[in-house]
Structure formats: structure tokens, C-alpha cells
N, CA and C of each residue as an Amber inpcrd file, in Angstrom:
protein
   342
-134.1410000 -48.3260000  69.2380000-132.7940000 -47.8180000  69.0430000
-132.7280000 -47.0340000  67.7390000-132.0930000 -45.8760000  67.7950000
-131.9870000 -45.0290000  66.6160000-131.0380000 -45.6430000  65.5900000
-131.4440000 -45.5610000  64.3400000-130.6290000 -46.0970000  63.2490000
-129.4460000 -45.1650000  62.9790000-128.2560000 -45.7320000  62.8920000
-127.0770000 -44.9220000  62.5960000-127.0530000 -44.6150000  61.1020000
-126.8800000 -43.3670000  60.7900000-126.8640000 -42.9530000  59.3920000
-125.4900000 -43.1810000  58.7770000-125.5160000 -43.5070000  57.4930000
-124.2810000 -43.6740000  56.7230000-124.4230000 -42.8170000  55.4710000
-123.3910000 -42.0430000  55.1770000-123.3880000 -41.1720000  54.0060000
-122.2950000 -41.5960000  53.0330000-122.6310000 -41.5530000  51.7580000
-121.6330000 -41.7550000  50.6960000-121.3490000 -40.3730000  50.1160000
-120.0750000 -39.9800000  50.1370000-119.6690000 -38.6670000  49.6450000
-118.7460000 -38.8730000  48.4520000-119.0990000 -38.2530000  47.3250000
-118.2880000 -38.3320000  46.1110000-117.7650000 -36.9300000  45.8220000
-116.4440000 -36.8090000  45.6760000-115.8350000 -35.4950000  45.4310000
-114.5750000 -35.6440000  44.5880000-114.1310000 -34.5380000  44.0180000
-112.9020000 -34.5380000  43.2280000-111.7740000 -33.9160000  44.0450000
-110.5590000 -34.4040000  43.7850000-109.3720000 -33.8650000  44.4280000
-108.1570000 -34.2490000  43.5960000-107.4130000 -33.2680000  43.1260000
-106.1630000 -33.4510000  42.3990000-106.2850000 -34.4420000  41.2470000
-107.3150000 -34.2530000  40.4150000-107.4760000 -35.0800000  39.2270000
-108.0460000 -36.4620000  39.4670000-108.5840000 -36.6870000  40.6600000
-109.1660000 -37.9850000  40.9930000-110.5610000 -37.7910000  41.5760000
-111.4080000 -38.8100000  41.4110000-112.7270000 -38.8220000  42.0310000
-112.6560000 -39.7750000  43.2200000-112.9970000 -39.2700000  44.3980000
-112.9960000 -40.0500000  45.6300000-114.4330000 -40.3920000  45.9870000
-114.6600000 -41.6170000  46.4440000-115.9530000 -42.0410000  46.9790000
-115.6850000 -42.6090000  48.3570000-116.1680000 -41.9030000  49.3940000
-115.9140000 -42.3280000  50.7620000-117.2380000 -42.4580000  51.5100000
-117.1990000 -43.1950000  52.6080000-118.3730000 -43.3980000  53.4570000
-118.0660000 -42.8330000  54.8330000-119.0950000 -42.1970000  55.4420000
-118.8950000 -41.5630000  56.7400000-120.1820000 -41.5890000  57.5520000
-120.0330000 -41.4260000  58.8500000-121.1750000 -41.3770000  59.7650000
-121.7720000 -39.9790000  59.8630000-120.9730000 -38.9370000  59.6140000
-121.4520000 -37.5740000  59.8190000-120.9970000 -36.6670000  58.6780000
-121.9420000 -35.9040000  58.1390000-121.6500000 -34.9150000  57.1040000
-122.4240000 -33.6490000  57.4550000-121.7150000 -32.5260000  57.6110000
-122.3580000 -31.2520000  57.9310000-121.7240000 -30.1410000  57.1100000
-122.3670000 -28.9700000  57.1600000-121.7870000 -27.8250000  56.4480000
-120.5590000 -27.3070000  57.1790000-120.3900000 -27.6610000  58.4380000
-119.1610000 -27.3560000  59.1670000-119.0390000 -25.9050000  59.5800000
-118.0000000 -25.6420000  60.3310000-117.7410000 -24.2990000  60.8370000
-116.8750000 -23.4760000  59.8840000-116.1800000 -24.1380000  58.9740000
-115.3610000 -23.4260000  58.0010000-116.2310000 -23.0650000  56.7980000
-116.3740000 -21.7870000  56.5410000-117.2300000 -21.3240000  55.4500000
-116.7370000 -21.8870000  54.1140000-117.6630000 -22.4620000  53.3400000
-117.3290000 -22.9780000  52.0210000-116.8470000 -24.4280000  52.0060000
-116.9310000 -25.0980000  53.1510000-116.4420000 -26.4730000  53.2420000
-117.5200000 -27.3960000  53.8040000-117.5160000 -28.6420000  53.3530000
-118.3400000 -29.7000000  53.9200000-117.4600000 -30.4450000  54.9120000
-117.9570000 -30.6300000  56.1290000-117.2130000 -31.3290000  57.1720000
-117.6500000 -32.7970000  57.1900000-116.6900000 -33.7030000  57.0980000
-116.9710000 -35.1400000  57.0760000-116.2320000 -35.7870000  58.2420000
-116.9880000 -36.5210000  59.0850000-116.3920000 -37.1650000  60.2570000
-116.8680000 -38.6120000  60.3340000-116.1320000 -39.4030000  61.0810000
-116.4930000 -40.8100000  61.2520000-116.3290000 -41.5980000  59.9690000
-115.1780000 -41.4640000  59.3370000-114.9200000 -42.1770000  58.0830000
-115.0110000 -43.6820000  58.2940000-115.6300000 -44.3620000  57.3250000
-115.8210000 -45.8110000  57.4010000-115.0420000 -46.4990000  56.2900000
-114.3600000 -47.5740000  56.6450000-113.6370000 -48.3730000  55.6640000
-114.0420000 -49.8220000  55.8430000-113.9660000 -50.6050000  54.7600000
-114.3440000 -52.0180000  54.8150000-113.5040000 -52.7900000  55.8060000
-114.0720000 -53.8500000  56.3060000-113.3650000 -54.7150000  57.2490000
-112.3330000 -55.5520000  56.5060000-111.3200000 -55.9890000  57.2160000
-110.2680000 -56.8200000  56.6310000-110.5810000 -58.3010000  56.7800000
-111.8530000 -58.6690000  56.6910000-112.2270000 -60.0580000  56.8790000
-112.1780000 -60.8520000  55.5830000-112.0620000 -60.1970000  54.4510000
-112.0230000 -60.9070000  53.1820000-110.5870000 -61.0460000  52.7080000
-110.3670000 -62.0280000  51.8630000-109.0270000 -62.2530000  51.3370000
-108.7130000 -61.3290000  50.1730000-109.7420000 -60.8500000  49.4890000
-109.5350000 -59.9570000  48.3470000-109.2730000 -58.5500000  48.8660000
-108.1460000 -57.9720000  48.4680000-107.7850000 -56.6320000  48.8940000
-107.9960000 -55.6860000  47.7170000-108.8200000 -54.6700000  47.9280000
-109.0940000 -53.6770000  46.8980000-108.0250000 -52.5880000  46.9830000
-107.1670000 -52.4370000  45.9620000-106.1010000 -51.4370000  46.0250000
-106.6330000 -50.0200000  46.1610000-107.7960000 -49.7480000  45.5810000
-108.3810000 -48.4180000  45.6670000-108.7670000 -48.0920000  47.1080000
-109.3720000 -49.0530000  47.7970000-109.7550000 -48.8160000  49.1950000
-108.5210000 -48.7400000  50.0910000-107.5060000 -49.5150000  49.7890000
-106.2600000 -49.4400000  50.5560000-105.6210000 -48.0570000  50.3990000
-105.7030000 -47.4940000  49.1850000-105.1840000 -46.1500000  48.9480000
-105.9450000 -45.1340000  49.7890000-107.2700000 -45.2940000  49.9030000
-108.0810000 -44.4060000  50.7370000-107.6820000 -44.5150000  52.2020000
-107.4650000 -45.7380000  52.6710000-107.0750000 -45.9410000  54.0630000
-105.7570000 -45.2340000  54.3610000-104.8160000 -45.3200000  53.4380000
-103.5390000 -44.6260000  53.6250000-103.7200000 -43.1120000  53.5710000
-104.5290000 -42.6410000  52.6500000-104.7780000 -41.2000000  52.4880000
-105.3910000 -40.5950000  53.7450000-106.3380000 -41.3120000  54.3630000
-107.0700000 -40.7730000  55.5030000-106.6550000 -41.4020000  56.8340000
-105.4970000 -42.0430000  56.8770000-104.9960000 -42.6450000  58.1030000
-104.8040000 -41.5710000  59.1780000-105.4310000 -41.7680000  60.3340000
-105.2870000 -40.8190000  61.4430000-106.1480000 -39.5760000  61.3280000
-107.0080000 -39.4890000  60.3260000-107.8560000 -38.3120000  60.1240000
-109.1570000 -38.4960000  60.9040000-109.4550000 -37.5450000  61.8070000
-110.7140000 -37.5750000  62.5540000-111.8300000 -36.8960000  61.7710000
-111.5110000 -35.7820000  61.1490000-112.4540000 -35.0120000  60.3350000
-111.7130000 -34.5110000  59.1050000-112.4350000 -34.4220000  58.0120000
-111.8520000 -33.8270000  56.8230000-112.8130000 -32.7680000  56.3050000
-112.2730000 -31.7440000  55.6930000-113.0580000 -30.6350000  55.1680000
-112.8600000 -30.5860000  53.6560000-113.9670000 -30.7180000  52.9220000
-113.9350000 -30.7430000  51.4610000-114.5670000 -29.4530000  50.9500000
-113.9200000 -28.7300000  50.0410000-114.5420000 -27.5130000  49.4950000
-115.8680000 -27.8340000  48.8020000-116.8620000 -26.9540000  48.9910000
-118.1750000 -27.1620000  48.3750000-118.0730000 -27.4450000  46.8820000
-117.2190000 -26.6870000  46.1830000-117.1500000 -26.8250000  44.7240000
-116.5300000 -28.1500000  44.2760000-115.9180000 -28.9070000  45.1960000
-115.3440000 -30.2070000  44.8520000-116.3350000 -31.3540000  45.0290000
-117.4050000 -31.1050000  45.7770000-118.3770000 -32.1610000  46.0580000
-119.2470000 -32.4010000  44.8320000-119.3280000 -33.6640000  44.4230000
-120.1810000 -34.0570000  43.3050000-121.5410000 -34.4850000  43.8240000
-121.5360000 -35.2630000  44.9240000-122.7930000 -35.8230000  45.4090000
-122.6360000 -36.3200000  46.8440000-123.7160000 -36.1950000  47.6350000
-123.7740000 -36.7530000  48.9820000-125.0850000 -37.5240000  49.0810000
-124.9960000 -38.8160000  49.4110000-126.1810000 -39.6700000  49.5430000
-126.2180000 -40.2770000  50.9340000-127.4190000 -40.3700000  51.5150000
-127.6000000 -41.1720000  52.7190000-127.9440000 -42.5710000  52.2270000
-127.1830000 -43.5710000  52.6530000-127.3400000 -44.9360000  52.1400000
-127.6830000 -45.9010000  53.2700000-128.1730000 -47.0830000  52.8950000
-128.5460000 -48.1080000  53.8660000-127.3290000 -48.7580000  54.5240000
-126.2980000 -49.0360000  53.7130000-125.0950000 -49.6540000  54.2590000
-123.8800000 -49.1550000  53.4910000-122.7360000 -49.2880000  54.1380000
-121.5060000 -48.8030000  53.5030000-121.0490000 -49.7750000  52.4340000
-120.3570000 -49.2440000  51.4470000-119.7760000 -50.0470000  50.3960000
-118.2800000 -49.8050000  50.3730000-117.6080000 -50.3580000  49.4010000
-116.1630000 -50.1210000  49.3110000-115.8760000 -48.6990000  48.8300000
-114.9170000 -48.0550000  49.4590000-114.4760000 -46.7450000  49.0070000
-113.7140000 -46.8790000  47.7100000-113.6660000 -45.7990000  46.9420000
-112.9960000 -45.8490000  45.6390000-112.2110000 -44.5710000  45.3860000
-111.1700000 -44.7170000  44.5890000-110.4370000 -43.5860000  44.0370000
-110.2670000 -43.8770000  42.5560000-110.7540000 -42.9730000  41.7030000
-110.7010000 -43.1790000  40.2640000-110.0290000 -41.9750000  39.6190000
-109.0800000 -42.2250000  38.7510000-108.3950000 -41.1630000  38.0150000
-109.3610000 -40.5670000  36.9910000-109.4590000 -39.2390000  36.9440000
-110.2960000 -38.5820000  35.9440000-109.6440000 -38.6810000  34.5740000
-110.4520000 -38.8540000  33.5440000-109.9280000 -38.9000000  32.1800000
-109.2750000 -37.5650000  31.8570000-108.0870000 -37.5990000  31.3310000
-107.3700000 -36.3860000  30.9580000-106.5670000 -35.7820000  32.0890000
-106.7580000 -36.2620000  33.3210000-106.0560000 -35.6720000  34.4560000
-104.5540000 -35.9360000  34.3990000-104.1620000 -37.0550000  33.7880000
-102.7330000 -37.3470000  33.6860000-102.0250000 -36.3680000  32.7600000
-102.7950000 -35.6550000  31.9250000-102.2100000 -34.6580000  31.0270000
-102.1920000 -33.2730000  31.6550000-102.6510000 -33.1760000  32.9110000
-102.6460000 -31.8960000  33.5960000-103.9600000 -31.1470000  33.4700000
-104.9560000 -31.7720000  32.8560000-106.2470000 -31.1110000  32.7620000
-107.1360000 -31.6090000  33.8770000-108.0710000 -30.7840000  34.2990000
-108.9710000 -31.1520000  35.3850000-110.3550000 -31.4340000  34.8690000
-111.3210000 -31.4550000  35.7590000-112.6800000 -31.7650000  35.3490000
-113.3560000 -30.6420000  34.5750000-112.8120000 -29.4500000  34.6440000
-113.3900000 -28.3270000  33.9330000-112.4980000 -27.9310000  32.7730000
-113.0750000 -27.5110000  31.6520000-112.2350000 -27.1050000  30.5280000
-111.5040000 -25.8120000  30.8580000-110.3180000 -25.6110000  30.2740000
-109.5790000 -24.3780000  30.5370000-110.3200000 -23.1850000  29.9470000
-110.0440000 -22.0040000  30.4800000-110.6580000 -20.7930000  29.9550000
-110.1630000 -20.5420000  28.5370000-111.0640000 -20.1050000  27.6530000
-110.6370000 -19.8510000  26.2780000-109.7050000 -18.6460000  26.2100000
-108.7050000 -18.7420000  25.3660000-107.7600000 -17.6540000  25.1650000
-108.0090000 -17.0890000  23.7740000-108.3460000 -15.8060000  23.7270000
-108.5760000 -15.1450000  22.4520000-107.3130000 -14.3710000  22.0990000
-106.6940000 -14.6680000  20.9380000-105.4800000 -13.9580000  20.5550000
-105.7210000 -12.4480000  20.4980000-104.8030000 -11.6980000  21.0860000
-104.8850000 -10.2390000  21.0500000-105.6880000  -9.6390000  22.1950000
-106.4680000 -10.4050000  22.8780000-107.2660000  -9.8790000  23.9890000
-106.4780000 -10.0070000  25.2870000-106.2870000  -8.9120000  25.9760000
-105.6460000  -8.9430000  27.2830000-104.1490000  -9.0940000  27.2400000
-103.5710000  -9.0960000  26.0240000-102.1170000  -9.2500000  25.9400000
-101.4300000  -7.9350000  25.5970000-102.2260000  -6.8970000  25.3130000
-101.6170000  -5.6070000  24.9750000-101.0910000  -4.9590000  26.2460000
 -99.9960000  -4.2920000  26.1000000 -99.4310000  -3.5390000  27.2380000
 -99.3210000  -2.0860000  26.8090000 -99.8050000  -1.2310000  27.7060000
 -99.9010000   0.1880000  27.3640000 -98.8030000   0.9720000  27.7660000
């Protein structure tokens, strides 16, 4: 019997880092996007509820496939077994800054009007 593959996908979205598990990851039909299908979430057999994973379940409720822009993907790993999904706030994101520093502004450059 063929072994079912499991992928861990880590990406950024709106100032947060998402870590999700899926059965299928491809370059997809939409240019510039990674297609992720068969999202996996932990079973509800334990008494401990992870709020981060619950947030993921709500975020992706009813989603069959999701498309992530290439530039948002941090890492894709093929793993032996699925783990808990996570959502982590990026440092500085609450101040409106993202993972990349803003472009430098040089006084007097590009502000002249002719």
C-alpha cells in the first residue's frame, strides 16, 4: 500500500505566521500561487484544546483548497506525521509593520513637483 504523504506548510498572512498540514501541495493552476488541498487538523480526542489550532479550524472551515502566494511561503516540508497547526503573531505586526522593513525614504528625493 502506498504511503500517504503529509506536508507541513509555513507561510505568512496579515502579520501572522501560519503552520498548516495538508495531504497535497502543488504549484497549482494559478500562476504565482501554491495550491494546498486536503487540510489536516488534529483530532478532538484530547481534553486539551489548543486555541491556535481552533483558530485555524475556524479560518479554514469549509475550505477544500487554498492558494497561497509564492512570496508568502516560508517553507514546505514532507513530514512523517501531522502535528498541531499553529498561528503566531509576528513581532511588530501589531504596530502595522510586516515581516519586511519599509522602503527607505530619502528627504528631497521624489517629492519635487515640476
